[in-house]
N, C-alpha and C positions, 0 to 999 in steps of 0.2 A: 437463546441463540445457540446455534450449532456450529462447532468449529469445523471448517471445511479446508483447512490448510492455510498457508500464508496468504494474507490479503482477504480473510473472511470478513464479511460485513454483517452487522447485527441488524436485521430488519426491525425498524421501529425503535432501535436502541438509542441511547444517548451517548454523546462523546465522553470517553473516559470511564464508562461503566459497562464494559462487555462482560459476559458471563457464559461459561461453558458447563454449568452445573447440570443442564438437562441433556447433555450428550448421551446418545444411546437410548433415549426414551422410546418406548414401544418395543414390540416383539416381532417385527416383520422379518422377511427373509435375510435382510442385511444386518440384523441386530448384532450378530457376533462380530462382523467386520467393523461396525460402528463402535461397539464396545471396546474392541482392540485398539481402534484409533484413539478413543478417549483415554485409554491407559497410556498409550504412547505419548499423547499430548501432555498428560500430567507428569509423566516421567521426565520429559524434555524440559518442562517448565520448572520442575524441582531441581534438575541439574543446572539449569540456567541461573536459578536463584542462588546457587552455591558458587557461581563463578566470581572471580575477581572483577570488580567494576572499573577496570582501568580504561581510560579513554582510548578510542579507536579512530584511525583515520578513515575518511570516506572510501578510499580505495579498498579497504579490507572487506567491505560488504557490497561494493558496486557489482552490478550484474547486467548482462545484455542477453536478451532473448531474440531469436530470429525465427521467422515463419514465412513460408510461401503462401501468398493469398490465392485462394482457389474460388471456384464458382459458389461453393457452399458458404463462403463468407460475404457474398455480394448482396446488396439491397436491390430494390426495384429500379433504381437509377443506373444499375450496372457497376456502381462503385462498391468498395468494401464497406459494409455496415459499420456505423460508428460504434455500435455496441460491441462488435468484435474487437475493435481497437481498445475500447475501454476495458474489456476483459483482460487483454494482454497487458495493459498498463497496470491494472490491479495486481495481476500475477507477478510481474517483474518487481513492482514496488514492495509487495508483500515478502518476496524472497529477500530483497535488500534489507528490509526492516527486521526480519527474523534473523538474518545473519548478524546484523549489528547487535540485536538484543540477545543473541545466543539462545533463543527459544521461541515459543509461540507468540505471535502478534495477531491482532485483528484490525481491520480497517475501521477507523473512527469517523473519518470524513474525507470527502473529495473536496479539497479547498478550492481548486481552480482547474478547469479543463478547457483547453483551446484547440479547436480544429482549424488548422491553417490551410491545408490543401487536401484534396481527395486522395485516397489510396486506390489504385486500380487492381483488378484481378490480374494475376501474373507478376505483380511486384513482390519483392522480398521485403518484409517489414523487420526493422531492427528497433528494439525497445531497450533503451538505456536507462537504468535506474540507479540512483545514489542517494544516500542519506545527506540531507542538507543541514539539519539541526536536530537537537534532542532537548526534551524537557526532563522532568523527573521520571515519568513513566511513559512518555509519548515521544514519537519521532516524526519528523516531516521528511518525506521522500520526494525528490524531484524526478520526473520522468520526461525523456525526450524520445519522440518516435520519428524514425526516418524510413522512407520507402525508396528502394533501389529498383530501377528499371534494369532487368537482366540483359536486355539487348544492348543498351548504351552504357550501363554501369553508373548512370547518373543517379545521385541521391538527393532526395528532397526532404527537408524538415517539415513533417506533416502535422504533428501534434505535440503539445506540451501539457503537463499536468503536475499538480502538487497534491499529495495525499498525506493524511495524518493517521498514524497507527498507534496502538497502545499495546505494550507488552503485558503478558499474563503470567501469573504464577500457577501452581498446580491446582489451585481452587478456582481458577478462572478470574482472579482479581488482579487489578493493575499492580505491576511490580517495577522497581527501579531499573533503569537501563544504563549502560556505560555512557560516559560523556563522549563528545565528538572532538577530534583533534584535526582540524583542517591543516593541510600542508602547503597549499598553493594560494595565490591571490584569488584565483577563480573560486576555490572552495571557501575562502573567507568571505568573499562577496556573496556567495550563495547562502552562507550561514547568516550574514547580516540581513539579507532580504527575507529569509525565513522568519527571523525574529519580528520583522515588520508585519508579515502576514499573520503571525500569531497574535500580535497586539491588535490587529484589525479584527481578527476572529473574536477575541475576547470583548473588544469594544462593541462590536455588532451584537453579540449575544446579550451583553448587559443592557444595551439600548432597547432591544426587543423585549427583554424581561421587564424593564421599567415601564415600557409602553403598555404591555399587557397588564401590568399592575395598576396603571392609571385607568384602564378601561374596565377593570374587574368591579 
């Protein structure tokens, strides 16, 4: 897997087992740039590993991205392509996860993605991301997407998603992350719901594993 910044996904990888050991492989024109990025990632991961793992509130890492939707973002239906929205979601969630972890993180899974309303060309999209809960080395980030009509100022909740990230050390291995300290009833509710989703993920994975074992 190659680290491409916050929210990197490991193609074909397994949850909780990301690796950046092959960063910079090859000698193409961008080799020096990639090698430099690899060194920066490892330095940041090493520095993060030395940080005090004091709990952090969600507001300490929450982030909002905004972008005007243009024709280059449109699909054949004339709406903004869902993949463009998913890219923004992964970027915002990755930033929130890395801010909370204090270093590099990678996308382990997209737990849930709901498209509620279309986004139109000319809308301004706002992508809000915040950490909902943490495990030992993983974090769940919730994302809410809103589209604003510039003419009327009306905002519509268009998408929601939940993503799981894993924090990495300087060798590209999972490392512990700070705890989460919710401060409001809404944040405590989000944390409780995140724990339910985690239990469901684990139960689903175990059921599939046992089913495949029965068929082997």
